[in-house]
N, C-alpha and C positions, 0 to 999 in steps of 0.2 A: 426481427428486431435485434439489433446488435447487443451484446452482453454489456451490462452497466458496470463500469469500472470507476471506482473512487481512488483518487491519487492524492494523499496528503503530503504536503511539502512545506519546508521552511525556505525554500530557494527563492531567488528573485524572479521577477516577471520574464526576464530574458531567458532564464533556465526553464521556466515553465513553457514558454513558447516553443523552445527547442525540443523539449520532451514531447509536446503534443505533435509537433511536425514529424517526429521520428516514430510515433506510435502507429500501429496498424490501423488502416482506415475502417476496419470493421468492428471497432470498439467504440462504445459510447463513454467517453471519459469526461469525468467532472473533476476539476482540480479544486482542492480546498487548501488554502493558505493558512496554516496554523489554526485549523478549526477548533471551535469549542467542543466539548464532549457532546453537548446536545446537538449541535450542528452536524458533527460526524454520525451520530445515532440516527438522525433523521435521514441523512443521505444513504445510510446502509440499509435502510428498509427494503429496497428492491435491488440492491447491488449484488453482483455475482463475484466481483473481484475487488480486493483492497490492496493497493500498492502503498506502502506507508514508510515514510521517514519517521522519526520520533515525534509523536504528537500526544503522548500521554498513554495511560494504561488502556490496553485492549483486553478487557476482562470478559467474564462469562456473561454479564449483563449486556454488554455491547455486542457480543457474538450472538446472543439469543435474539437480539433486536434485528438481526439480519438473517432471516430464514433462508434466503436464496444464496448466501455467501458460499462459495466453493473454495476460495484461495485467499490467503493473506501472504503478500510478498513483502518482506522487510528489506528496504534498501539499506544495507549495512550488515554487520555480523551478529549484532546482539538481539536476542528475542526475549530477554528477561522481563519486559513489560508487556508481553503477550501471554494470556492464560492458555498454554499449550493443552492442558487437559480439557478445558472447555472447548477448545477448538476441536480436538480429536473427538470428543463426544458428539459434537455437532456435525461431524464429517467434513470439517474444514481443513484443508492442507495448509500448513504454515511452511514457508521456505524463506530462505534469506539469500540476498545477493551482495556478499561482502565486496567492497570496492577498495579497500585499504591496499595501497601499494600498486594498484593497477597502472597508474601513470608512471610511477618509477619503473615498473617491469617493461612498459612499452618504451620508455626513453632508453632503457638499457638495451633492449633489443635492436633499436635503431642504431 
């Protein structure tokens, strides 16, 4: 059974489709567009990975509701709305993928 991945996003359906097309085929990805806290909590019950744009506070309660969670990947550079202590205590790795400037660097390279 492929690992369940929750991907929260504020992006358009076009971007969502492109993200799914680029994803590894061995992941079970559920896209949640601007989910409510309750919807996110319900989705995380059996999830192993959370890929998140800003969707509100990811606190100790939300992390505790996800007993299988292994990783929170923040798309962006800020993690101030993720309870890092609660994640660490639960054995959940938190990392970030800053993308600011990536397009400018690529354009400059070309």
